C-alpha positions in Angstrom: 16.1 32.0 5.3 18.5 29.9 7.2 20.0 26.7 5.7 21.6 23.9 7.6 23.5 20.7 6.7 22.8 17.3 8.1 26.6 16.6 8.4 26.7 18.1 11.9 23.4 16.6 13.0 23.1 13.3 14.9 22.0 10.1 13.1 18.5 10.2 14.6 17.9 13.7 13.1 19.2 12.5 9.7 16.9 9.5 9.8 13.9 11.7 10.7 14.4 14.1 7.8 15.1 11.3 5.4 11.9 9.5 6.4 9.9 12.7 5.9 11.4 13.1 2.4 10.5 9.5 1.5 6.9 10.0 2.9 6.2 13.1 0.9 7.7 11.8 -2.3 10.6 14.3 -2.7 13.2 11.5 -2.9 12.0 9.6 -6.0 9.5 12.2 -7.2 6.8 11.6 -9.7 7.7 8.0 -10.3 7.0 7.1 -6.6 3.8 9.1 -6.6 2.6 7.3 -9.8 3.3 3.9 -8.4 1.6 4.8 -5.1 -1.4 6.0 -7.0 -1.6 2.8 -9.0 -1.3 0.6 -5.9 -4.0 2.6 -4.2 -6.3 1.8 -7.1 -5.4 -2.0 -6.9 -6.1 -2.5 -3.2 -9.9 -2.0 -3.5 -10.0 -4.3 -6.5 -8.3 -7.0 -4.5 -10.9 -6.7 -1.8 -13.7 -6.9 -4.4 -12.3 -9.9 -6.3 -11.5 -11.6 -3.1 -15.0 -11.3 -1.8 -16.3 -12.5 -5.2 -14.1 -15.6 -5.1 -15.2 -16.3 -1.5 -18.8 -15.9 -2.4 -18.5 -18.3 -5.3 -16.7 -20.9 -3.1 -19.4 -20.5 -0.5 -22.2 -21.2 -3.0 -20.4 -24.3 -4.3 -20.2 -25.7 -0.7 -23.9 -25.2 -0.2 -24.8 -26.9 -3.4 -22.6 -29.9 -2.8 -23.9 -30.4 0.7 -27.5 -30.3 -0.4 -26.8 -32.7 -3.3 -25.3 -35.3 -0.9 -28.3 -35.2 1.4 
């Protein structure tokens, strides 16, 4: 197995390897994976609650326009 150091590599190569490490979670480890998992659970709930709020607002508009007429 051959090892290499990034000291002799150009800056673009260093950035590419560092971005890969951030993406796979090896930089921060379990903490980043846990936070990413919790955020992935929150995103669908935002969508659901946003639709629920929009639906309620839409119902209120229809009831006020029919009451004025």
